[in-house]
Each structure stands twice: as C-alpha cells, then as structure tokens.
N, C-alpha and C positions, 0 to 999 in steps of 0.2 A: 635432678639437674645439679651439678656442682657449679656453684657461682663463686669464682675467685675474686676476692677483694684484696688486691696485692699492690705492692709498690714500695718506693723509698719511704721510710718513716719521716714524719713531719711534712708530708706533701699532700695532705688532704685525704688519706686513706680512711681515717676514722669518720670524717664527714661523709665520704662516699658510702661507707658502711651504714651510716644512719639513713642516708637517702634510699639505699636499697631496701633496708628493713621497712621504712615507712611506705615505700611504693608497694611492696608485697602486702603490707598490712591493709592499706586502703583498697587493694585489689581483692582482699579476702583470701589471701593465700598464706598457708602456714609454712614456716621455715624452721630449719634447725641451724643453730649458730655454732661455729667452731673457731677456736683461736689456738691452733696447735703449736707446740714448740717445733723447732726445726727437725728434730729426730722423729717427731710424731706425724709430720705431714704425709710422707709417702705411705706410711702404715694406714693412716686414715683414708686416703684415697683408694688404696688397694682394698680395704674393707668395704668401702662404699660400692666399688665395682664388683667385688665378689658376691655381695649380698643383693645386688641389684638396686640398692638404695639410690644410686646416681640416676636411675630412671624413674623411681616412684616418689622420691622426696626432693625438696629443694634444700640444699645444704650450702649455707653461706660461710665460706672459709676466709678468714682474715689472716694474711700471711705476709711476712717480709723476708721469707727465705725460699730457696729453690735448690734443687740438686738434680743430678742425672736420673735418679730413679723416679722422681716426681715427673720429670719431662717424659720419660719412657711410658709411664702409666697414662699420661694425659694426651700424648701426641696422637692426633687423629681421632680422639674421642668425640662422639656426637652429643655427649651429655655434659659438656663443660662450656661455660661462658664466663663473662665477668669483666673486670676493669683492672688497670694497672696505672699507678700515679708516679710522677716524678716532679722534681722542682730544681731550681738553680742550686747546684751542689754547694755553693758558698752559703746560701741561706739555710740549707739543710745542716751544714756544719755548725753554724751559729746556734740553731735551734737545738741540736743534740748537745752542745756544750751547756746551754741553759737548762735543758731537761735533766741531764745526768751528771752535771758538774765535771764533765770531762775537759781535759786540756786540749789544745788545738790539734796536736798530733794524733791523739787517740780518736778524736772526732773525725779527723780527715781520713784516717784509715777505715773507719766505719763507713763513711760516705762512699769511699771507693768500692768497698765490698758490696754495698747495697746497689750501686749502679751496675756492678757486674751481674747481680741478681736480676735487675730489670732487663738487661740485654739478653740474658739466658732465657728468661720467661717469655719475652716477646718472640724469641726465635722458636719457642716450643708450642705456644698456644695462641690462638687468635683472640686477643682481648682488646677491649676498647682502651686506647691509650689516652690518659688525661694529664696534661700539664697543669700543675697547681695554679699557675698564674692565670690561665684561661678559666679554670673552674671558679676561682675567686671573682673574676671580672664578669663572668657570664653564667652564674649559678643556675638560673632557671632553664636556660638553654641546655645545660648539661644534665639537669634533672630529666628533661624530656628525652635527651639522647640515651641516658642510662636506662630509662624505662623501655625504650625501643630495643635496647640490647637484651632486656629481660623479657621481651615479647609482651610488654604491657603498653597499652595505648591510653595515656591519661588525658583527661580534660585539662583545660587551663586552670580550672578551680583546684583540681588535684595537685597540679604543679605548684600553685601558690601555697597550698596546704603543706606540702612537703618542704617547701622553702622556709615556711614559718616554723615548722616543728624542728627543723635542723639548723635554726639560726644560731649565730655566735652567742647571742644573749642567753638562749636556752642552754647551750653547752657550757657557758660560764656558770650558770646556776648548778648544773650537774657537777662541775669541777669543785665548786664551793662545798657541796654535799660530800664529795669524795674527801676533801681536806678535813671535814668534820667527822668523817667515818660514818656518815648517815646515808649509806646505800645498802641494799640487801646483800648484794654480792661484791664484797670488797676483797681484792687480791693485794697482797703485799709482796713486792718484788725487790730484790737486793742486787745492786751492782757493786763495783769496786769502790764507789764514792758515796752512795747514799741509798736510803730506803725509799721506794716509790709506792704510792697507793694507786690502785686502778679499779674502776668500776667494770666488772666482768661482762656486763650487758652492753653498755655504751662504748666501752674501751677508752673512756676518758680518764686521764690521770690527774694527779694533784698539781701538775704544772702544765696542763695540756694547752690552755689558751695563752699564747705568747703574742708576739707581733705578727699579724697576718699580712704585713706589708711585704711586697716583693722588693728585693734589693736592700733588705735590712742589714746585710753584711757591711754595707758602706758606712752605716752609722754606728755599728756595734763592734767593729773590729778596728784595731790600730792600723794605720796605713801600711806598715811593713808586713803585717799579717795578711792584709787584703792582697798585697802584691804577691806574696808567697803562695797563697791559696789560688789566686787567679792563674799563676804559672803552673802550679801543680795540677789543677783541674782543667788545664787548657784542652786536652783531648775530649774530656766530657762536655765542656762548654761548646765545643765545635760540633760534636756528635748530636747533642740534644738541643742545639739551636740557640744558645745563649751568647750574648755579646761579652767579649773580654774587657 
C-alpha cells in the first residue's frame, strides 16, 4: 500500500507523518519510509507499481510536490491511501519566512505553488483532507480518524499513546538534538538564504517548532503586509474556508 503523507509545508504534515508511523508501529506493521524529491516521486511510484511493492509493502511517502505523471500513475489505484494537509495561507507564509529566511514575496509565491499542489492532488487521489487548525484543536479525534483511513482500529489507550509520543514537547526535544547534530540520520539542506539541518527519520528540522497558534500572521506581520497578503490570497481564503 502506498500511503501518501502530503500537503502544504508548515501545516502539520510532519506531525501526521509521526502519527502514521506510530499507529503502524503499535499495530505491529512494518513500513518503508520515503521522502523523495519532486523529480523522484513519479519514478518511485512507478517502481513500486512495476515490482508489485504497492501491494506487498506499506510505503509511507512524505511529499509536498505533485505533477501530471504522478496523478496518472495513482489515478484509480486500489493501492493508495493517505492524508493531505493545508493551513491558512497567511500563517504558512509567516512560517516559511521564519524557516527559510525568505522575504515576503518569495514566501508568498511558494505558498501559492503549494496550494496549487493541494488542489491538483485532491482532484487526483481520494485522500483524507486535514486542516491544520482542526488537527491542532482535536488531535486525538484526528488520530482515530487517520487510523481508520489506514484500516487500523485503535483502542483509546493506543490513541492516548500516539498522542503522547507525537507531542510538541517530544518534537521540541528532537529539534534540539537536530540543532546539536545529535541524531543518527542528519541531512543538510541549502537554500538561497541559509543551511538547514533535518532529521531524516522524523523530518524535524532545526527551526521546526515555531508558533503553533492559528492567526499568528496578525501578530507577526506589519499591518500593510497583512492587508496585502489577505488581498493576494483572497481566492485561496475563500476556497479553503478562511475568513478574510
């Protein structure tokens, strides 16, 4: 089974990845993890289908990219499931700025591209759609719903265990280890502004834990920037159900 862990960056995809991994672990199921680059995603899926691994293994794929070839390969497949996350685009913009040291315009362009990806993905594959705001407010309920999507039926004790293991406190401790270079699989990624460290297993990076509050853009952006982004993202805000 191909399990897609997809969505807009900074919208809880890494949290959902941790929830999925822990649910499978507690259910005694082995999984293969994949975090392909954009160009590698359709090649990976094609290989899984060619070898029959999409039927015999559980492959958890974390991705923020999508293209026509990926859609073609997965459209109508009986061996794909998963989740896709999104968040208020203004909050995503702020978080990307803090993560990558991007200016507002670069972050805004990135946000628009990622929301295009979400729309294309949802149109191609039947995934569980998860708004970050609801995930943060009702985490245990979402753990149970995600388990159902994976055909796992957890007890309340298991849901509580998954909640604890994927807590923000635990993820903060991992982030501190990443900053110290004290994780077995450390990846170093370079963008136009800075070098970023990331744990290849948990996908937690050296600035991963920021403000988890919804509406942070109101406190962290200047009024003129707030107004500009709200106007620019107006179609996205309307389509994804956010107040202007």
